[in-house]
Every structure is written in C-alpha cells, then in structure tokens.
N, C-alpha and C positions, 0 to 999 in steps of 0.2 A: 204654757198653753198658751196664753194670750198672745205673745212677745213670737212663738213660732210663726200663728197665723198671722201677725203683722208684717213678719220678714219676708213671705210670702208674697203678700197681698203689695202688687208694685201701685206707684201712682200713675195718675191718669198722664203727666207728662212722660214718665219713664213709657208707659205701655206704648204713646205714639211716639218715643224715640227707637222703639223696637220694631214697627210697624213698617213693612215695607213702602214705597214711597206709593207706588199705586191704591196701597189700601188706605195711604194717608188721604192720598187723592179722593177718594172717593168719601171718605169720614167728609174731609170740608165740602166737597160739594154738595152733602148731604146736608149737611149744617147750614149751608150759605142757600139750600132750597126753603129750606122752612122758613129762615128768614123774609125773602123775597123769591118767589119762584119764578126761574128761568125761562124765557121765552123760546118758541123750537128756534128761535133763529143764533140765540146764544146758544142752545144746547149742539146748532148745525156745526156752531163754528169750532166749540172746543170739541167736537168731535172731531173735526176736520184735524184742528192740532194735536189730538191722540193718534190721529192714522200718519201724522208726520212725523211724530216720534218714534213709532215703530214699523213704519216702513221707509227709512230714511235710503233704503238699498233697493233700486228700483228695480221690479219683477221677483219681488216678495210681497204676498200677501197677508192681512193680519191674523190669518192662522197658522202664518210661521211664524211669526213672533217669537212663541216661546219655543221655538226650536234654534232662534237664534237671539236669544238675548242678550249675554253678554258679552260685552264687546268680543272677546277672542273669535269665539265661534262665529262672530259676524265677519270677523276680518280672514278666520279660514273659507267662510266662505265667499268672501270675495276674492280670496286667493285663487277659490278654485274657478268660480266663474272669470278671472282675467286669465287661466288656464286653458280657458276656449276660448280664446283669443276675441275675447269682448273688449269694448272701448272702455280705458280705463277711467275715463270722468265721469261715464253714467255711475259709478260704484261708489264713487265718493263721496260722502256726508256729506247732505246739503245744508 
C-alpha cells in the first residue's frame, strides 16, 4: 500500500520537469518575488520580453498567442499572410 503511494508521488524535480515553460517561469518568478520583490520597472521589462516572445509575428496581438502557439501553426499563419501579398520581412522572427 505504502509503495503504491510512493510510486504515485512525484519528486519536486520530476514535477518541475513535467511543467510547461510558462508554468515554470511563473513558479520561478513567484519564488524570486518572495526573496526580493521586483520593482515596477523590472516588471515592465519582464513583461516587454514576454510580449516580444509571443508577438514575434507582427500583426498578432497577445490574445492570438494561444491560437498560434506552436511553430507549425505560426508558420501556416505566416504563409497565409504571405499569400495576401504582404512583405515577407515583416513576418520573419525578430
């Protein structure tokens, strides 16, 4: 009985490895915040980095991030945009 429970219980490291990158970022940010609360400027810089990561295609806003999350669907999105005769350089990764 005890063995089964232990087998089910994941170590903290295993749980961290199974986590998505975003969840891991949130966890680490929360832990950092406990040690030294970040200033508004630092938060803004971090948020800008977040926006750059998820809006690397010009013309998509944050809420389309879920839609074009995977590289493959992002690329099909780019192809769709190129099909409309939009300039290629705009939609390459920054």
